[in-house]
N, C-alpha and C positions, 0 to 999 in steps of 0.2 A: 740680938744682932740689930745694930743701929740701922735705920733706913733713910733713903733720900727719894725725891720724885724724879721720876723720869717720865715726861709727859703725863699720861694717863695712869701709869703704873708705879706703883711703890716697891723698891727693890732695895736690897741690900746696900750699905754704904761703899761697899767695896764688891768690886764684881770680878770675874776670873776671864782673863784674856787667853783663849783656847788655841791659839795659832801654834805654839811650840809642841803641841800634842800631835801635828800632822806634818810639818815641814821637815826640811833637813835637819838631821841629828834627832828625829823624834824617838821618844820612846816606844816600847811594844806596847802592843794593845792593853795588856793587863795591866801595865803601870800607868798608861793613859788614862784607863777607866778609874782606876785607884785614886788617881789624882783628882779626877771629876768629882767622885764620891765624896772625897776628903773636903772639897770645897762645898758641895752640898750640904754634907754633913756638919759643916761649922756654920752654917745659915746663909750661904752666899744664894742670891736668887736671881743674879744676874750672869749670863754665861755670853762672851761674845765671839763670834765666829764669822766664816765667810766662806763663800764656795771656793775661792781660790787657795784656801788653806789645805794645799796638799804639796806633794812632792813629785811623783812620777806621772809620765802621760797618762791620760784616761783615767785618772781617779779623781777629777773634779767633785767637790763636795765630800771629800773623805772627811773632814774636820765635822761637817754637818751630820753625817751619819754615825760617826763616833759618839757625838753627843746625843743624839738619839737614842743609841743603844744604850749609852750610860744612864739616861733618864729612866728608860724603860727596865733597868734592871736594880736602879736604887730604890730603897725601902721607904722611902720619903714620899711626900705628896708632889709629884712632878709639876702638876699644874700650878704650883707655886712660883716656877721658874720663869723668868724672861729670857728666851733665847733670841739674842740679836744677831742678825746676820747681814752681809753685804754682797753687792753685786757691782761690776763693773771692771774688777780686775781679771786678769787671766793669767794661767802659768803653762806656757807651752811644753814644759818637760824638759827645758835645758838649764833651769835654775835662775831664768829671768822673770820678769814681771811686766805684763804689758797690759794695756788698757783698752776697754772697749765700752765707754758709758751711752751708747747709742739707745734710743728707747726700744728699738727692736731687741738688742741683745739683752737688756735690762730686763724684759718681759719674759722673755725666753728662760733668763738665769733665775728670775723669781719661780718660775713654774718647776724647774729643777730642785731648787731649793727648797720648796714645799714637799716635793717627794723625797728628798733626802732626809728632810727634819719628819716627815710623816705627820704633817699638819695639815689643817684645812687654812689656817691663816698664821703668818709670820708676825710676832709680837712687835719686832722692830725691824724695819728693812731700811738699810743704809745705803745710800750712793757711796762705794768705795772710794773713787777718788776722780777727781775732775779730769775730763777729755778734751785736749785743746782742739781736737777735730769735731768737737759736738757743742753746739750751743747749750750753755749750763742749763736754762730755763727748762729747755727741751728734755735734758737728763732728769731733772727734779718732776717736771710734768709726767714721765713715764711711771714716777713712783706715786705721784698723785693717783694717777688712773690706776694702779694696781690696789691703793687704798679703797678708792671709790667702788671697786670691783669686789671689795672684801677679801682680797687676797693678803693684804696687809694690814695691820691694825694701827701702827704707828710708823711714821717715817723720820728718818735722821740723815745727816750728811757727815762725811769724813773727809779729813785732810782739806778743809775749807777755809776761805779767808774771809775778810770782813764782807766784801761785796758778794760773796757766794751766800754768806748767810742771809743776807737782805733778800737776795734773788730768790733763796728758797722761801722764805717767809712770805714774799710777794706772791709766788706760784702756789703755796701751800695754804696760805691764810696766817693771820697772826699767830694763831695758836696751833698752827699744823705742824710744825717743825718741834719735834720732841727732844732731839739730841744733835749735839756737834761731837765728833769724835776726832781729835788732833793729837799729834805728838806731843807731849809735854812731860818734862823730867827736871832734875837738877840740871842735868847737861843740857838740855833742850828748852829754852823758855821762849822761843820767838812766838809762840802761839799764846802769850799774856793776854795780847789784846783780843783775841778771840774768846779766850777765858772770860774777861771782864764784860764783853759784850753779852756772853751767856748769862752773866751774873745779873747784868741789867735787866735783861729779858725774861730771866726765870726759865732758860733753856738748860737742860741738863748737858754738862761737859764732861766728856768721857776722854781722860788722858790715856792714849795707848803708849806701849813702852814708858810708864811712869817711873821705872827703874833705870832707865838708859838704854833698854834693848838686850835682848837674850844673850848676847857674848859679853856684856858690859856690866850687867845687873850685880854679880857677884862681886865686882870690884868698885861698886859705887864709892864706898868709903875710902879708897885709894886715891880716887879722883877728886873728891869733893871733902876737904878737910873739916869744915865746919859741921857736916854731918857725921863725919865719923868720931869728932870730938864730943858732940853731944849725946851720941849713941853711946860710947864708952862711958860717959859721966852717969848716964840714966841706966845703964845696964840692958840695953836691947842692942839691935842691929841697926847699921845705917840705913837698910832698907825700910825698916819699920820707921825711922825718922822722917826719911823722904815722903812715904805715904802719908803719914801724920801731917806733915807739912802741906802737902797738896790738899788733904782734906779741909785743913783750917783756912784755905785760901777763899773757899766761897761754899756754901751749902750746896750749890748745884754741880760741884765736882764729885764724880764717881770715878775713881781710879780703877783700871782693869789690867792689873799686873798679870803677866803670862806666868806659868809654871809648868813643869814637866814632872815634878816630884810631889807628892802629898805633903811632905815637910815643909817645902817653901810656901805651900797655901797656907798651911797653919800658920807661920810665920808673918805673911802678909795680913792676914785677918786680924792679928795681934794688935796692929796699928789703931784700930778702932777703939781700944781701950788705954791708949796712949795719947797724951796731951801736953802739947809745948807751951811753954811761959810765953808772954808778950815778947820779953827780952831774946828767948830763943828764937822766935818767929823773926823777930828784926834782923837777928843775926843771919839766918838762912836767907832771907831776901836779898841780903847784901853779899852772899857767897859766891 
C-alpha cells in the first residue's frame, strides 16, 4: 500500500470516509463492519469520521462507536490505523446539520469522542466547519488546548478557506496544522486554491466527497465525459480515474472516498495502482 504523510503520521495514500455507514440510507451493522474490514484488509490506515455522522436523535457518535467496534473485531493491528474525527457539527435529528464551533462545545465534543472511540487520545481531531457566530481563532485555539492537554495528538481543519488556513497556522504554530479537509472532486474544484496552498506548505489535503458525493458518485462518468472516456479506454471505472487524477495533483493529497459496500472500497483502492499519462492529466484538468 503506497503511503503519504499526514502531519507526524504515515498513512495509506487513500483513506476511507466512513460517513455513509451512519447517516440516512446507511447499511445494516453487519455490512458496515464488513466494509470497514475490507478497507483495513486492503491496507487502508486512515479512517475519517465525525461525532455528527449519525441519523437519529440521541445517537451522536454512532459512526465513531461503529469504527471502534470494527477495529476491535479486526484481525489486524488496530494501532496502525489513524482514526480522524471532527467536532463542531450537530444533527438535531430532523435531517438537518447545524453548527456549534464554540470552544466550550468543542471541548465537550472531544470528551464524548474519546469515549465513543475508546481511546485516551484522538489521532487527528478536526474543526468540522467554521461557525459565523464564533471567532475562528477561538475555535482553533480550543483544539490547541486539547492537544496541549494530551487529548488530541494532531489538529486539522475542515471546510476552510485560505484566510482560515493562515489563522490556524498562526494559532497552532507553523508546523501545528496537520491537515485541511475540503470538498474536492471533478464536479467541485473551487478548493483548488486551498489544495495548492497545502502543497506549498506540506500540509495534508484530504478531499471529502472526492467522487462527487454519496448520491452522485455512481454517475460520475455520465456527468464527466473525459473521465468516462479515459476509463473506457484503459479498462477501469471512471471513479478510479478520478481518484488517480486527484492523487497526481500533489503528494499531499489523500482522498477519503466514502463507501457503504465492501466492493466499492476495493475499487477505490485500485486507483493507487493506476497511473495517468501527462496527456491524460492535462485533458482532465481542462474537463
